[in-house]
C-alpha positions as CSV (number, residue, x, y, z in Angstrom):
1,M,1.5,7.7,-10.4
2,R,4.7,7.5,-8.7
3,R,3.6,8.6,-5.2
4,K,0.9,5.3,-5.3
5,F,4.1,3.3,-6.1
6,L,6.7,5.0,-3.9
7,I,4.0,4.4,-0.7
8,N,3.6,1.0,-1.0
9,I,6.6,-0.1,-2.4
10,T,8.3,1.4,1.0
11,F,5.8,-0.7,3.4
12,L,6.3,-3.7,1.3
13,L,9.9,-3.4,1.3
14,T,9.5,-2.8,5.0
15,V,7.6,-5.9,6.3
16,S,9.2,-8.1,3.6
17,I,12.8,-7.1,5.0
18,L,12.0,-7.7,8.3
19,V,10.1,-11.1,8.1
20,K,12.1,-12.3,5.4
21,A,15.3,-11.2,7.0
22,F,14.0,-13.8,10.0
23,W,13.4,-16.3,7.6
24,V,16.0,-17.1,5.8
25,L,18.9,-15.8,8.5
26,G,17.0,-17.1,11.8
27,I,14.9,-20.3,10.7
28,D,16.2,-21.6,7.3
29,R,19.7,-21.6,7.8
30,T,19.3,-23.0,11.3
31,V,17.8,-25.8,10.0
32,Q,20.6,-26.6,7.5
33,N,23.0,-26.1,10.4
34,V,20.9,-28.5,12.2
35,V,20.2,-30.8,10.2
36,G,23.3,-31.1,8.3
37,E,24.7,-30.0,5.0
38,T,23.8,-33.9,3.1
39,A,19.7,-33.9,4.5
40,Y,19.6,-30.4,3.5
41,G,21.4,-30.8,0.4
42,S,19.1,-33.9,-0.4
43,Y,15.7,-31.3,0.4
44,F,17.1,-28.4,-1.4
45,S,17.7,-30.2,-4.6
46,L,14.2,-31.8,-4.5
47,F,12.9,-28.4,-3.5
48,S,14.3,-27.1,-6.8
49,F,13.1,-29.6,-8.8
50,S,9.5,-29.2,-7.2
51,V,9.6,-25.7,-8.7
52,L,11.1,-26.7,-12.3
53,F,7.6,-27.7,-13.6
54,T,5.6,-25.3,-11.6
55,L,5.4,-23.8,-15.5
56,L,2.4,-26.5,-16.3
57,L,0.8,-25.0,-12.7
58,D,0.1,-21.5,-14.1
59,L,0.7,-21.7,-17.9
60,G,1.3,-17.8,-17.7
61,L,-2.1,-17.4,-15.9
62,S,-1.2,-15.3,-13.2
63,G,0.7,-12.6,-15.3
64,F,-2.0,-12.5,-17.6
65,N,-4.7,-12.2,-15.0
66,N,-2.5,-9.2,-13.2
67,R,-2.4,-7.5,-16.8
68,A,-6.6,-8.1,-17.4
69,V,-7.9,-7.3,-13.6
70,S,-5.3,-4.6,-13.7
71,A,-7.0,-2.9,-17.2
72,D,-10.3,-3.6,-16.0
73,P,-11.2,-4.9,-12.6
74,A,-14.2,-6.4,-13.5
75,R,-13.0,-8.9,-15.2
76,V,-12.1,-10.5,-11.9
77,R,-16.0,-11.8,-12.2
78,I,-15.1,-13.3,-16.0
79,Y,-11.7,-15.0,-15.3
80,F,-12.0,-16.4,-11.8
81,G,-14.4,-19.7,-12.0
82,N,-12.5,-20.1,-15.8
83,V,-9.7,-19.6,-14.3
84,L,-9.8,-22.1,-11.7
85,V,-10.7,-24.5,-13.6
86,I,-7.8,-24.5,-15.5
87,R,-5.7,-24.4,-12.8
88,L,-7.1,-27.6,-11.5
89,F,-6.6,-29.5,-14.7
90,L,-3.3,-27.9,-15.0
91,T,-2.8,-29.4,-11.4
92,A,-3.0,-33.2,-12.7
93,V,-0.8,-32.7,-15.3
94,Y,1.6,-31.1,-13.2
95,F,2.0,-34.2,-10.5
96,L,1.5,-36.7,-13.8
97,V,4.8,-34.9,-15.3
98,S,6.3,-34.2,-12.7
99,I,7.0,-38.0,-10.7
100,S,7.0,-39.5,-14.5
101,V,10.4,-37.0,-14.7
102,A,11.8,-37.8,-10.8
103,Y,11.9,-41.6,-11.7
104,A,13.8,-41.5,-14.5
105,L,16.2,-39.3,-12.7
106,G,15.9,-41.9,-10.6
107,Y,14.4,-40.6,-7.7
108,R,13.3,-43.3,-5.4
109,E,11.0,-44.0,-1.9
110,G,11.9,-41.2,0.5
111,Q,13.1,-39.0,-2.2
112,I,9.5,-39.2,-4.0
113,T,7.4,-39.0,-1.0
114,I,9.4,-36.0,0.5
115,L,9.1,-34.5,-3.3
116,L,4.8,-35.1,-3.4
117,V,4.6,-32.9,0.0
118,L,7.1,-30.5,-2.0
119,M,4.9,-30.5,-5.0
120,L,1.5,-30.1,-3.4
121,N,3.0,-26.8,-1.5
122,Q,4.3,-25.9,-4.9
123,V,0.5,-26.1,-6.0
124,M,-0.6,-23.9,-3.2
125,A,2.2,-21.6,-3.7
126,S,1.5,-21.0,-7.4
127,M,-2.3,-21.0,-6.3
128,I,-1.7,-17.8,-3.9
129,L,0.5,-16.3,-6.5
130,W,-2.6,-16.3,-9.1
131,L,-5.0,-15.0,-5.9
132,R,-2.8,-12.5,-5.4
133,S,-2.8,-11.1,-8.9
134,S,-6.2,-10.3,-9.0
135,I,-6.3,-8.6,-5.6
136,S,-3.5,-6.7,-7.2
137,G,-4.8,-6.3,-10.2
138,M,-7.8,-5.2,-8.1
139,Q,-5.7,-2.0,-6.9
140,Y,-5.7,-3.6,-2.9
141,L,-2.1,-3.7,-2.9
142,F,-1.8,-3.0,0.5
143,L,-3.8,-6.3,0.7
144,D,-1.0,-8.1,-1.3
145,S,1.7,-7.0,0.3
146,L,0.4,-8.7,3.7
147,L,-0.4,-11.4,1.8
148,S,3.3,-11.7,0.1
149,V,4.6,-12.3,3.7
150,A,1.8,-13.8,5.5
151,D,3.0,-17.7,4.3
152,R,6.6,-16.7,6.0
153,L,5.3,-15.3,8.6
154,V,3.1,-18.6,9.4
155,M,6.2,-20.8,8.8
156,I,8.4,-18.9,11.1
157,V,5.8,-19.5,14.3
158,I,5.3,-23.2,13.5
159,C,9.3,-23.9,12.7
160,S,10.6,-21.7,16.0
161,V,8.4,-23.9,18.0
162,L,9.9,-27.1,16.7
163,L,13.2,-25.7,16.5
164,W,13.4,-24.1,20.0
165,G,9.4,-24.7,22.1
166,G,10.5,-28.0,23.7
167,V,7.7,-29.8,22.0
168,T,10.0,-32.5,20.6
169,T,11.7,-35.1,22.3
170,G,14.2,-36.1,18.9
171,G,16.5,-33.9,17.2
172,F,14.8,-31.8,14.1
173,R,13.7,-33.1,11.3
174,I,13.7,-31.8,7.7
175,E,10.4,-33.2,7.2
176,W,9.1,-30.8,9.7
177,F,10.1,-28.0,7.7
178,V,8.1,-29.0,4.6
179,W,5.2,-30.0,6.2
180,A,5.6,-26.6,7.9
181,Q,5.2,-25.0,4.6
182,T,2.5,-27.0,3.9
183,A,0.3,-25.7,6.8
184,A,1.1,-22.0,5.7
185,Y,0.9,-22.3,2.6
186,F,-2.7,-23.9,2.9
187,T,-3.4,-20.7,5.0
188,V,-2.5,-18.0,3.8
189,M,-4.4,-19.8,0.7
190,C,-7.5,-19.9,2.2
191,A,-7.2,-16.0,3.2
192,A,-6.4,-15.0,-0.5
193,F,-9.4,-17.0,-2.1
194,I,-11.5,-15.2,0.5
195,I,-10.3,-12.0,0.1
196,V,-10.9,-12.1,-4.0
197,V,-14.4,-13.8,-3.6
198,R,-15.5,-10.6,-1.2
199,K,-13.6,-7.9,-3.3
200,G,-14.2,-9.2,-6.8
201,R,-17.8,-9.8,-5.4
202,V,-17.0,-13.2,-7.4
203,A,-20.8,-14.9,-7.1
204,A,-20.8,-18.3,-8.9
205,V,-18.2,-20.5,-10.7
206,K,-19.5,-20.6,-14.3
207,P,-17.3,-22.1,-16.9
208,D,-17.2,-20.8,-20.5
209,T,-16.1,-22.5,-22.9
210,S,-15.3,-19.4,-25.3
211,V,-13.6,-17.5,-22.1
212,L,-11.5,-21.0,-21.5
213,K,-10.3,-20.8,-24.8
214,S,-9.0,-17.0,-25.2
215,I,-7.4,-17.6,-21.7
216,I,-5.4,-20.1,-22.5
217,M,-4.4,-18.6,-25.8
218,T,-3.8,-15.0,-24.3
219,G,-1.8,-16.7,-21.7
220,L,0.7,-18.7,-23.5
221,P,3.1,-16.1,-24.0
222,Y,3.5,-15.5,-20.6
223,S,3.6,-19.2,-20.2
224,V,7.3,-19.1,-22.3
225,V,8.5,-16.5,-20.1
226,V,7.8,-17.8,-16.9
227,F,9.3,-21.6,-18.1
228,A,12.6,-20.2,-19.4
229,M,13.4,-18.0,-16.5
230,T,12.0,-20.9,-14.1
231,L,14.2,-23.5,-15.2
232,Y,17.7,-21.1,-15.7
233,W,17.0,-19.9,-12.1
234,R,16.3,-23.7,-10.5
235,M,17.9,-26.0,-12.7
236,D,21.8,-25.3,-11.2
237,S,21.0,-27.2,-7.9
238,V,19.4,-30.2,-9.8
239,M,22.0,-30.6,-12.0
240,I,24.5,-30.9,-9.3
241,E,23.3,-32.8,-7.4
242,R,22.7,-35.2,-10.2
243,L,25.9,-34.4,-12.1
244,L,28.3,-34.7,-9.1
245,P,29.3,-37.8,-7.1
246,D,28.9,-36.6,-3.8
247,G,25.7,-34.5,-5.6
248,A,23.7,-34.1,-2.5
249,T,27.0,-32.9,-0.3
250,R,27.7,-30.5,-2.7
251,A,24.0,-29.4,-3.4
252,G,23.9,-28.3,0.3
253,N,27.0,-26.6,-0.3
254,Y,25.9,-24.3,-3.0
255,A,22.8,-23.9,-0.8
256,Q,25.3,-21.8,1.8
257,A,26.0,-19.6,-1.1
258,F,22.4,-19.8,-2.6
259,R,20.2,-18.8,0.1
260,L,21.3,-15.0,0.9
261,F,21.7,-14.3,-3.4
262,D,18.1,-15.9,-3.1
263,A,16.9,-14.3,-0.4
264,L,17.9,-10.5,-2.0
265,A,16.6,-11.5,-4.9
266,M,13.0,-11.8,-3.7
267,I,13.5,-7.7,-3.4
268,P,13.9,-7.2,-7.8
269,V,11.0,-9.5,-7.2
270,L,8.8,-7.9,-5.1
271,F,9.2,-4.6,-7.2
272,G,8.5,-5.9,-10.5
273,G,4.8,-7.4,-8.6
274,M,3.8,-4.3,-7.2
275,L,5.5,-2.1,-11.0
276,L,3.3,-4.1,-12.8
277,P,-0.5,-3.7,-11.9
278,I,0.9,-0.1,-11.9
279,M,2.5,0.1,-15.1
280,T,-0.6,-1.8,-16.9
281,R,-2.8,1.1,-15.8
282,G,-1.1,3.6,-16.8
283,L,-0.3,2.3,-20.0
284,S,-4.1,1.7,-20.5
285,S,-4.8,5.4,-19.5
286,D,-2.1,6.1,-22.0
287,S,0.3,7.6,-19.2
288,D,4.0,7.9,-19.6
289,I,5.4,4.9,-17.3
290,R,9.1,5.8,-18.4
291,P,9.6,8.6,-15.6
292,L,7.9,5.8,-12.6
293,A,10.3,3.3,-14.3
294,R,13.1,5.5,-13.8
295,M,12.3,6.1,-9.9
296,A,11.8,2.5,-9.0
297,G,15.1,1.2,-11.2
298,R,17.1,4.2,-8.9
299,M,15.3,3.0,-5.7
300,L,16.2,-0.8,-6.5
301,I,19.2,-1.3,-8.6
302,V,21.6,1.6,-6.4
303,P,20.8,0.0,-3.5
304,L,21.2,-3.4,-4.5
305,G,24.4,-3.0,-6.2
306,I,26.1,-1.4,-3.2
307,G,24.8,-4.5,-0.7
308,A,25.8,-6.9,-3.3
309,V,29.8,-5.5,-4.1
310,T,29.9,-4.8,-0.2
311,L,28.3,-8.5,0.4
312,A,30.8,-9.8,-2.5
313,T,33.7,-8.1,-0.5
314,F,33.6,-10.4,2.2
315,P,32.0,-13.5,1.6
316,A,34.2,-15.8,3.7
317,E,32.8,-13.2,7.0
318,M,29.4,-13.8,5.5
319,L,29.3,-17.2,5.5
320,D,31.3,-17.8,8.8
321,I,28.7,-15.9,11.2
322,L,25.4,-17.7,8.9
323,Y,26.8,-21.1,9.4
324,T,28.5,-23.0,12.1
325,S,30.5,-25.5,9.3
326,P,30.9,-23.1,6.6
327,V,32.8,-24.8,3.3
328,E,35.6,-23.6,1.4
329,N,34.3,-24.2,-1.9
330,A,31.3,-21.7,-1.2
331,V,33.2,-18.7,-1.4
332,T,34.1,-17.9,-4.7
333,A,30.3,-19.3,-5.2
334,F,28.9,-16.3,-2.5
335,R,30.9,-13.4,-4.4
336,I,29.9,-14.9,-7.9
337,L,26.0,-14.7,-6.7
338,M,26.5,-11.9,-5.0
339,I,27.2,-9.9,-7.8
340,T,24.7,-11.4,-9.9
341,L,21.9,-9.2,-8.2
342,V,22.7,-6.4,-10.2
343,P,21.6,-8.1,-13.4
344,V,18.5,-9.8,-11.5
345,G,17.5,-6.1,-10.5
346,V,18.0,-4.6,-14.3
347,I,16.1,-8.2,-15.4
348,Y,12.8,-7.3,-13.2
349,I,12.9,-3.2,-14.2
350,Y,13.2,-4.0,-17.8
351,S,11.0,-7.0,-18.3
352,T,8.2,-5.6,-16.2
353,M,8.2,-2.9,-18.7
354,L,7.8,-4.9,-21.7
355,T,5.1,-7.4,-19.7
356,A,3.2,-4.6,-19.3
357,S,3.2,-3.4,-22.7
358,W,2.7,-6.8,-23.9
359,K,5.9,-7.3,-25.9
360,L,6.0,-10.5,-24.5
361,K,7.3,-12.2,-28.1
362,M,10.3,-10.7,-27.8
363,L,10.3,-11.4,-23.8
364,G,10.1,-14.5,-24.9
365,V,12.8,-15.3,-27.0
366,I,15.5,-13.5,-24.6
367,T,14.6,-15.3,-21.6
368,V,14.1,-19.2,-23.6
369,S,17.4,-18.2,-25.1
370,G,19.0,-17.5,-22.0
371,M,17.5,-21.1,-20.7
372,I,19.2,-22.6,-23.3
373,I,22.5,-20.9,-22.6
374,N,22.3,-21.5,-18.8
375,L,21.8,-25.2,-19.6
376,S,24.9,-25.6,-21.7
377,L,27.1,-23.7,-19.7
378,N,25.6,-25.8,-16.4
379,R,26.2,-28.6,-18.2
380,I,30.0,-27.8,-19.1
381,L,31.0,-26.3,-16.0
382,I,29.4,-28.2,-12.7
383,P,31.2,-31.1,-13.2
384,E,34.6,-28.9,-13.9
385,L,34.0,-26.4,-10.9
386,G,31.3,-27.7,-8.9
387,P,28.9,-25.1,-7.1
388,S,31.5,-22.4,-8.4
389,G,30.8,-23.3,-11.7
390,A,26.8,-23.0,-11.4
391,A,27.3,-19.7,-9.5
392,C,29.2,-18.6,-12.5
393,T,26.7,-19.6,-15.2
394,A,23.8,-17.7,-13.0
395,L,26.2,-14.3,-13.9
396,V,26.5,-15.1,-17.3
397,T,23.1,-15.8,-18.2
398,Q,21.6,-13.2,-15.6
399,S,24.0,-10.6,-17.5
400,L,23.1,-11.2,-20.9
401,V,19.4,-11.2,-20.3
402,A,19.4,-8.0,-18.7
403,V,21.6,-6.1,-21.7
404,A,19.0,-7.8,-23.9
405,C,15.6,-6.7,-22.1
406,M,17.5,-2.8,-21.7
407,L,18.4,-3.1,-25.6
408,T,14.9,-4.0,-26.5
409,V,13.4,-1.7,-24.5
410,R,15.4,1.2,-26.1
411,R,14.5,0.1,-29.5
412,T,11.0,-0.2,-28.2
413,M,9.2,2.0,-26.1
414,S,12.8,4.2,-25.4
415,G,15.2,3.9,-22.9
416,I,15.2,5.1,-19.1
417,A,18.9,5.0,-18.9
418,G,21.6,6.6,-20.8
419,N,25.1,5.0,-21.8
420,G,26.6,7.6,-20.2
421,R,24.4,6.8,-16.8
422,I,25.2,3.3,-17.1
423,L,28.8,3.7,-17.1
424,L,28.5,6.4,-14.3
425,F,26.7,3.6,-12.3
426,L,29.6,0.8,-13.1
427,L,32.3,3.2,-11.7
428,M,30.3,4.0,-8.6
429,L,30.2,0.0,-8.1
430,G,33.9,-0.2,-9.2
431,L,35.0,2.9,-6.6
432,T,32.9,1.1,-3.6
433,F,34.5,-2.3,-4.6
434,L,37.6,-0.6,-4.1
435,A,36.6,1.4,-1.4
436,G,35.9,-2.0,0.7
437,W,39.2,-3.6,-0.4
438,L,41.6,-1.2,0.2
439,L,39.6,-0.8,3.9
440,S,40.2,-4.8,4.5
441,R,43.8,-4.9,4.1
442,T,44.1,-1.4,6.9
443,G,43.7,-4.3,9.8
444,I,40.5,-2.9,10.9
445,P,37.3,-5.7,12.2
446,W,35.9,-6.1,8.6
447,T,32.6,-5.4,10.2
448,A,33.8,-2.0,10.6
449,A,35.1,-2.4,7.1
450,A,31.8,-3.1,5.8
451,A,30.0,-0.5,7.5
452,L,32.4,1.8,5.9
453,Q,32.3,0.6,2.7
454,L,28.7,1.0,2.8
455,A,28.9,4.7,3.9
456,A,31.0,4.7,1.1
457,G,29.0,3.6,-1.3
458,I,25.8,5.7,-0.6
459,L,27.9,9.1,-0.4
460,L,29.1,7.9,-3.5
461,A,25.4,7.4,-5.2
462,L,24.6,11.0,-3.4
463,L,26.9,13.0,-4.9
464,F,26.5,10.9,-8.9
465,R,22.3,11.9,-7.7
466,F,21.8,7.9,-7.9
467,I,20.1,8.8,-4.5
468,E,18.1,11.9,-4.2
469,P,16.4,11.2,-0.7
470,L,14.3,15.1,-0.7
471,S,12.9,14.4,-3.7
472,S,10.9,10.9,-2.7
473,L,9.9,12.7,0.1
474,K,8.2,15.2,-1.4
475,L,6.5,12.9,-3.4
476,I,5.7,10.5,-0.5
477,T,4.2,13.7,1.1
478,G,2.2,15.0,-1.7
479,R,3.8,18.1,-2.9
480,F,5.3,17.0,-6.0
481,G,3.2,18.7,-8.7
482,T,3.7,15.1,-10.9
483,A,3.4,13.1,-8.9
């Protein structure tokens, strides 16, 4: 179980980092620099709004499907047609609710046009996630890994041609960016559909009323969790754009700080997506998933923490590299969001354990509480602090949710890390930050200081035995007896 996870997550991370790093730093960043803060800020706010009601597209169906198929791959043939019918109905509901709320919030004309295309993109993205849940549930993890980056790869090709191919006469328009996403999602959705039909041996779409009812009722706990997490993850940019006088520009400022956070936060998402089917299969066969969780936790949270602390030490320098016109009020938000990556990593390990063991009621209470705290704090802090207020809210929300998930796992499944190891981890991060702070005051170039800080963090992780490369190598090569 651990060997399978280690091999697949290593491949997935390698491919994802290469593709998504170029997407974030080469394409998405360039688009913002070319079109300007106001145009990109308006797009960023509309994109975040299009995500808010994506719960209605899924209602927890992807999570339910992944867990069900992981336990018994033959269920693909039973659930495929029924879930497809439900999703088509939910798509109509999603459009109706989203457009109604958009008009109520004052969106008009050009904004509505872009929003409609972004909503279409969300429909296809959600469809891809559902199809991938069947693919990973059937344990075709390599194919799932390829599909997880395929949409970005297609977008990179299209946007590269539009940005640097010399095929356009005028300047790059934000609408082209949106349509490039549409083409990419459609391509990958079709490919994923074909894979599921062939690998799952789906012969026909035959909806069954009793199966439909069972799927909806069983998937509802997932929907609560997904809705709450989506809302407190994406509502900040919408509230910035709506609450502040120069909202579109300030949302663009926040996007500068949020972009790298959002990109790096995809790493915990990848871990969670890879862990869920393996943990579910392990629990269904009465295997102990705690060794896998401990290994995954070390692999994810330790390097993520060291990297986050290093980025938080040099926020202004990082923004200056990323953008042609970085703004001052994005610096504080960037630093806070980088620190927020640590609790985000914790959440995706522990919440996946709770999901795999079907403790969704407790996870739902945690995430809904986090949503309420997030919305309340954003309403107070954004008018006072702007983008920095949204970043502070994210840090508080994610930290509280992370602690709650850890305590719940400890109470119901026994923990994967004791208090001593947690304190040692925090000490490691504190010493890593101190090393960077001291190096930044020596007068050496900041890039050299950051590299030395990373090296210090890795050394500390080795000394504290948070990283054990020899054990991982033995596990990959199959020489570890308990793999």
